[in-house]
DRENDO-1510 file (C-alpha; in Angstrom, 1 decimal, always signed):
<recs>
REC; n; res; u; v; w
REC; 1; MET; +122.1; +103.3; +102.2 .
REC; 2; LYS; +119.2; +103.8; +99.8 .
REC; 3; THR; +115.6; +103.8; +100.9 .
REC; 4; LEU; +113.5; +101.0; +99.6 .
REC; 5; LYS; +109.7; +101.3; +99.8 .
REC; 6; ILE; +107.8; +98.0; +100.1 .
REC; 7; ILE; +104.1; +98.4; +99.8 .
REC; 8; LYS; +101.4; +95.8; +100.4 .
REC; 9; ILE; +97.9; +96.3; +99.0 .
REC; 10; GLY; +94.8; +94.2; +99.5 .
REC; 11; GLY; +91.4; +93.6; +98.1 .
REC; 12; ASN; +90.0; +97.0; +99.0 .
REC; 13; ILE; +92.3; +98.6; +96.4 .
REC; 14; ILE; +92.5; +95.7; +94.0 .
REC; 15; ASN; +88.8; +95.4; +93.6 .
REC; 16; ASN; +88.1; +99.1; +93.3 .
REC; 17; GLU; +89.1; +100.4; +89.9 .
REC; 18; VAL; +89.3; +104.0; +90.9 .
REC; 19; LEU; +91.5; +103.3; +94.0 .
REC; 20; LEU; +93.7; +100.9; +92.1 .
REC; 21; ASN; +94.3; +103.4; +89.3 .
REC; 22; GLU; +95.1; +106.2; +91.8 .
REC; 23; PHE; +97.5; +103.9; +93.7 .
REC; 24; LEU; +99.3; +102.7; +90.5 .
REC; 25; ASP; +99.6; +106.3; +89.3 .
REC; 26; ASP; +101.3; +107.2; +92.6 .
REC; 27; PHE; +103.4; +104.0; +92.7 .
REC; 28; ALA; +104.6; +104.5; +89.1 .
REC; 29; THR; +106.0; +108.0; +90.0 .
REC; 30; LEU; +108.0; +106.9; +93.0 .
REC; 31; GLU; +111.7; +107.6; +92.3 .
REC; 32; THR; +113.1; +105.5; +95.1 .
REC; 33; PRO; +113.6; +101.7; +94.7 .
REC; 34; LYS; +110.2; +100.1; +95.2 .
REC; 35; LEU; +108.6; +96.7; +95.6 .
REC; 36; LEU; +104.9; +95.8; +95.6 .
REC; 37; VAL; +103.1; +92.9; +97.3 .
REC; 38; HIS; +99.5; +92.2; +96.7 .
REC; 39; GLY; +96.8; +90.0; +98.2 .
REC; 40; GLY; +93.5; +89.3; +96.5 .
REC; 41; GLY; +91.6; +87.3; +99.1 .
REC; 42; LYS; +88.3; +88.9; +98.3 .
REC; 43; SER; +88.6; +88.1; +94.6 .
REC; 44; ALA; +89.6; +84.6; +95.4 .
REC; 45; SER; +86.6; +84.1; +97.7 .
REC; 46; GLU; +84.2; +85.5; +95.1 .
REC; 47; LEU; +85.5; +83.1; +92.5 .
REC; 48; SER; +85.4; +80.2; +95.0 .
REC; 49; LEU; +81.7; +80.8; +95.6 .
REC; 50; LYS; +81.0; +81.0; +91.9 .
REC; 51; MET; +82.8; +77.6; +91.6 .
REC; 52; GLY; +80.8; +76.1; +94.5 .
REC; 53; VAL; +83.8; +76.1; +96.9 .
REC; 54; GLU; +83.0; +77.6; +100.3 .
REC; 55; PRO; +85.9; +79.8; +101.5 .
REC; 56; LYS; +87.0; +78.9; +105.1 .
REC; 57; MET; +88.9; +81.3; +107.3 .
REC; 58; VAL; +90.3; +80.8; +110.8 .
REC; 59; ASN; +91.9; +83.6; +112.8 .
REC; 60; GLY; +92.1; +85.7; +109.6 .
REC; 61; ARG; +93.9; +83.0; +107.6 .
REC; 62; ARG; +92.5; +81.0; +104.8 .
REC; 63; ILE; +92.1; +77.2; +104.9 .
REC; 64; THR; +93.7; +76.1; +101.6 .
REC; 65; ASP; +92.6; +72.7; +100.3 .
REC; 66; GLU; +93.5; +71.5; +96.8 .
REC; 67; GLU; +90.6; +73.2; +95.1 .
REC; 68; THR; +91.2; +76.5; +96.9 .
REC; 69; LEU; +94.9; +76.3; +96.0 .
REC; 70; GLU; +94.0; +76.0; +92.3 .
REC; 71; ILE; +91.7; +79.0; +92.6 .
REC; 72; ILE; +94.1; +81.3; +94.4 .
REC; 73; THR; +96.9; +80.4; +91.9 .
REC; 74; MET; +94.6; +81.5; +89.1 .
REC; 75; VAL; +93.6; +84.7; +90.9 .
REC; 76; TYR; +96.7; +85.8; +92.7 .
REC; 77; GLY; +99.4; +84.6; +90.3 .
REC; 78; GLY; +97.4; +85.1; +87.1 .
REC; 79; LYS; +94.6; +87.6; +86.9 .
REC; 80; ILE; +95.6; +90.1; +89.6 .
REC; 81; ASN; +99.4; +89.9; +89.3 .
REC; 82; LYS; +99.5; +90.2; +85.5 .
REC; 83; ASN; +96.9; +93.0; +85.4 .
REC; 84; ILE; +99.0; +95.1; +87.9 .
REC; 85; VAL; +102.2; +94.5; +85.9 .
REC; 86; ALA; +100.4; +95.5; +82.7 .
REC; 87; GLN; +99.0; +98.6; +84.3 .
REC; 88; LEU; +102.4; +99.7; +85.6 .
REC; 89; GLN; +103.9; +99.1; +82.1 .
REC; 90; ALA; +101.2; +101.4; +80.7 .
REC; 91; ARG; +102.5; +104.1; +83.2 .
REC; 92; ASN; +106.1; +103.6; +82.0 .
REC; 93; ALA; +107.0; +101.9; +85.3 .
REC; 94; ASN; +109.0; +98.8; +84.4 .
REC; 95; SER; +108.0; +95.9; +86.6 .
REC; 96; VAL; +108.1; +92.1; +86.8 .
REC; 97; GLY; +105.5; +89.8; +88.3 .
REC; 98; PHE; +106.6; +87.2; +90.8 .
REC; 99; SER; +105.4; +84.3; +92.9 .
REC; 100; GLY; +107.8; +82.9; +95.4 .
REC; 101; ALA; +108.7; +80.1; +92.9 .
REC; 102; ASP; +109.9; +82.6; +90.3 .
REC; 103; GLY; +113.7; +83.1; +90.7 .
REC; 104; ASN; +113.4; +80.8; +93.8 .
REC; 105; THR; +112.8; +84.0; +95.7 .
REC; 106; ILE; +110.5; +82.8; +98.5 .
REC; 107; VAL; +110.8; +79.3; +99.9 .
REC; 108; ALA; +108.2; +78.0; +102.4 .
REC; 109; LEU; +107.2; +74.9; +104.1 .
REC; 110; LYS; +103.7; +73.5; +104.4 .
REC; 111; ARG; +102.3; +74.6; +107.8 .
REC; 112; PRO; +102.3; +71.6; +110.2 .
REC; 113; VAL; +99.0; +70.5; +111.6 .
REC; 114; LYS; +98.5; +71.5; +115.2 .
REC; 115; ASP; +95.1; +72.6; +116.4 .
REC; 116; ILE; +94.0; +73.5; +112.9 .
REC; 117; ASP; +94.8; +72.0; +109.5 .
REC; 118; TYR; +95.4; +75.0; +107.2 .
REC; 119; GLY; +96.0; +72.7; +104.2 .
REC; 120; PHE; +98.4; +74.0; +101.6 .
REC; 121; ALA; +99.4; +77.1; +103.6 .
REC; 122; GLY; +103.1; +77.9; +103.6 .
REC; 123; ASP; +105.3; +79.4; +106.3 .
REC; 124; VAL; +108.3; +81.3; +104.9 .
REC; 125; VAL; +111.7; +79.7; +105.6 .
REC; 126; ASN; +114.0; +81.5; +103.2 .
REC; 127; ILE; +114.1; +84.7; +101.0 .
REC; 128; ASN; +116.6; +84.7; +98.2 .
REC; 129; THR; +117.3; +88.4; +97.4 .
REC; 130; GLU; +119.8; +88.0; +94.5 .
REC; 131; THR; +117.3; +88.3; +91.7 .
REC; 132; ILE; +115.3; +91.0; +93.5 .
REC; 133; SER; +118.4; +93.1; +94.1 .
REC; 134; VAL; +119.4; +93.0; +90.4 .
REC; 135; LEU; +115.9; +94.2; +89.4 .
REC; 136; LEU; +115.9; +97.0; +92.0 .
REC; 137; ALA; +119.3; +98.1; +91.0 .
REC; 138; ASN; +118.0; +98.5; +87.4 .
REC; 139; ASN; +114.9; +100.4; +88.4 .
REC; 140; ILE; +112.6; +97.5; +87.8 .
REC; 141; ALA; +109.8; +97.0; +90.4 .
REC; 142; PRO; +109.1; +93.4; +91.5 .
REC; 143; VAL; +105.4; +92.7; +92.0 .
REC; 144; PHE; +104.8; +89.7; +94.4 .
REC; 145; CYS; +101.6; +87.8; +94.7 .
REC; 146; ALA; +100.8; +85.7; +97.8 .
REC; 147; ILE; +102.1; +82.4; +96.6 .
REC; 148; THR; +105.3; +80.6; +97.6 .
REC; 149; HIS; +106.9; +77.2; +96.9 .
REC; 150; ASN; +108.7; +74.4; +98.8 .
REC; 151; GLN; +111.4; +73.7; +96.2 .
REC; 152; LYS; +109.8; +70.3; +95.6 .
REC; 153; GLY; +107.2; +71.5; +93.0 .
REC; 154; GLN; +104.5; +72.3; +95.5 .
REC; 155; LEU; +103.0; +75.8; +95.4 .
REC; 156; LEU; +101.7; +77.2; +98.8 .
REC; 157; ASN; +99.4; +79.9; +99.9 .
REC; 158; THR; +101.2; +82.4; +102.1 .
REC; 159; ASN; +99.7; +85.4; +103.8 .
REC; 160; ALA; +100.6; +88.5; +101.8 .
REC; 161; ASP; +101.3; +90.6; +104.9 .
REC; 162; THR; +103.8; +88.0; +106.0 .
REC; 163; ILE; +105.4; +88.0; +102.5 .
REC; 164; ALA; +105.8; +91.8; +102.7 .
REC; 165; SER; +107.3; +91.5; +106.2 .
REC; 166; GLU; +109.7; +88.7; +105.2 .
REC; 167; LEU; +110.9; +90.6; +102.1 .
REC; 168; ALA; +111.4; +93.8; +104.1 .
REC; 169; VAL; +113.5; +92.0; +106.7 .
REC; 170; ALA; +115.6; +90.2; +104.1 .
REC; 171; LEU; +116.2; +93.4; +102.1 .
REC; 172; SER; +116.9; +95.5; +105.2 .
REC; 173; LYS; +120.5; +94.2; +104.9 .
REC; 174; GLU; +120.9; +96.2; +101.7 .
REC; 175; TYR; +118.4; +99.0; +102.0 .
REC; 176; LYS; +116.8; +101.3; +104.6 .
REC; 177; VAL; +113.4; +99.7; +104.2 .
REC; 178; ALA; +110.1; +101.5; +104.8 .
REC; 179; LEU; +107.2; +99.0; +104.9 .
REC; 180; TYR; +103.7; +100.1; +104.2 .
REC; 181; TYR; +100.5; +98.1; +104.6 .
REC; 182; CYS; +97.6; +99.9; +102.7 .
REC; 183; PHE; +94.1; +98.9; +103.6 .
REC; 184; GLU; +90.6; +100.3; +103.8 .
REC; 185; LYS; +91.0; +102.4; +107.0 .
REC; 186; ASN; +93.3; +105.3; +107.8 .
REC; 187; GLY; +95.2; +103.2; +110.3 .
REC; 188; VAL; +94.5; +101.1; +113.4 .
REC; 189; LEU; +91.4; +102.7; +114.9 .
REC; 190; SER; +90.4; +102.9; +118.6 .
REC; 191; ASN; +86.8; +103.1; +117.4 .
REC; 192; ILE; +86.0; +101.1; +114.3 .
REC; 193; GLU; +83.1; +103.4; +113.5 .
REC; 194; ASP; +85.3; +106.6; +113.5 .
REC; 195; ASP; +87.9; +106.8; +110.7 .
REC; 196; ASN; +89.6; +109.6; +112.5 .
REC; 197; SER; +90.3; +107.7; +115.7 .
REC; 198; VAL; +93.7; +106.5; +114.4 .
REC; 199; ILE; +96.1; +105.1; +117.0 .
REC; 200; GLU; +99.3; +106.8; +115.8 .
REC; 201; TYR; +101.9; +104.6; +117.6 .
REC; 202; ILE; +101.9; +101.0; +118.6 .
REC; 203; ASN; +104.7; +99.0; +120.3 .
REC; 204; ASN; +104.5; +95.5; +121.9 .
REC; 205; GLN; +103.1; +96.8; +125.2 .
REC; 206; LYS; +100.4; +98.8; +123.4 .
REC; 207; PHE; +99.6; +95.9; +121.2 .
REC; 208; GLU; +98.9; +93.6; +124.2 .
REC; 209; GLN; +96.7; +96.3; +125.8 .
REC; 210; LEU; +94.7; +96.8; +122.6 .
REC; 211; LYS; +94.3; +93.0; +122.1 .
REC; 212; ASN; +93.1; +92.5; +125.7 .
REC; 213; GLU; +90.6; +95.4; +125.2 .
REC; 214; GLY; +89.3; +93.7; +122.0 .
REC; 215; ILE; +90.2; +96.7; +119.9 .
REC; 216; ILE; +92.5; +94.6; +117.8 .
REC; 217; ASN; +91.1; +91.2; +116.9 .
REC; 218; ASP; +90.5; +88.6; +114.1 .
REC; 219; GLY; +92.2; +89.5; +110.8 .
REC; 220; MET; +94.1; +92.4; +112.3 .
REC; 221; LEU; +96.0; +90.2; +114.7 .
REC; 222; PRO; +98.4; +88.6; +112.2 .
REC; 223; LYS; +98.8; +92.0; +110.5 .
REC; 224; ILE; +99.9; +93.8; +113.6 .
REC; 225; HIS; +102.1; +90.8; +114.6 .
REC; 226; ASN; +103.9; +91.1; +111.2 .
REC; 227; CYS; +104.4; +94.8; +111.7 .
REC; 228; LEU; +106.0; +94.5; +115.2 .
REC; 229; GLN; +108.2; +91.5; +114.0 .
REC; 230; SER; +109.5; +93.5; +111.1 .
REC; 231; ILE; +110.7; +96.4; +113.4 .
REC; 232; GLN; +112.3; +94.0; +115.8 .
REC; 233; LYS; +114.2; +92.3; +112.8 .
REC; 234; GLY; +115.7; +95.5; +111.3 .
REC; 235; VAL; +113.1; +97.2; +109.1 .
REC; 236; SER; +113.5; +100.9; +109.5 .
REC; 237; THR; +109.8; +102.0; +109.5 .
REC; 238; VAL; +106.5; +100.2; +109.4 .
REC; 239; HIS; +103.1; +101.9; +108.8 .
REC; 240; ILE; +99.4; +100.9; +108.4 .
REC; 241; GLY; +97.0; +103.3; +106.6 .
REC; 242; ASN; +95.1; +104.2; +103.5 .
REC; 243; ASN; +96.3; +104.0; +99.8 .
REC; 244; LYS; +97.7; +107.5; +99.9 .
REC; 245; MET; +99.9; +107.0; +103.0 .
REC; 246; PRO; +103.1; +105.8; +101.3 .
REC; 247; PHE; +103.2; +108.8; +99.0 .
REC; 248; GLU; +102.1; +111.7; +101.2 .
REC; 249; PRO; +104.1; +111.8; +104.5 .
REC; 250; HIS; +101.7; +114.2; +106.2 .
REC; 251; ILE; +98.8; +111.8; +106.1 .
REC; 252; LYS; +97.9; +110.4; +109.6 .
REC; 253; CYS; +98.5; +106.6; +109.9 .
REC; 254; THR; +99.6; +104.1; +112.5 .
REC; 255; THR; +103.4; +103.8; +112.9 .
REC; 256; PHE; +105.1; +100.8; +114.8 .
REC; 257; GLN; +107.9; +101.2; +117.3 .
REC; 258; GLN; +110.2; +99.0; +119.3 .
</recs>
């Protein structure tokens, strides 16, 4: 079974031209099958403010009203996604940009209102791997943004970490999947002020301990949850670390275990 590397990047790389170029240089040279997932929340928030729309976040997740959905569609599905694809083509790395609506790849349902109304936020209900598998088999890298659809014409905002996790689980039936979350730190830190205080291994028990101690909180909670869920559902390896982590195995990062 071939190894497939699924890598998720966020605003810390996307908004930093030097880091983005370094990352895309590395990604383009990967010889194994590869798939990229990107967020872009920082860019979306900046454009929202320029347009007079105040971004609203709860528990690390964005409240997506109609105006916000229009903005993230422009930013995620347009500017960021197409720029990344163009930059990869310039590096002779053939790639195709996707939202969940393209190829009917990621179907989601609007999140039901419980304690919080997240608006047009989508929870993934199905991944269709047929188109993705054809591309991977032909050395073409899919590049997914954080937008899904409900098969009734409605686009939905879906957490990019969740998309990466769901794709990894679905594709683990065909590949040995290594899932990487790249962000601004070297991993999950025991001391947020010390970049070298990387917690090298986390399982469910350790997660509960770190959460109770307040070391893991806010926006990191859904990220860690996605990592642990992925391992439990068949993904071979899951890691959190910096933008060099997927390409240099010796770099210290956080690895998730059963």
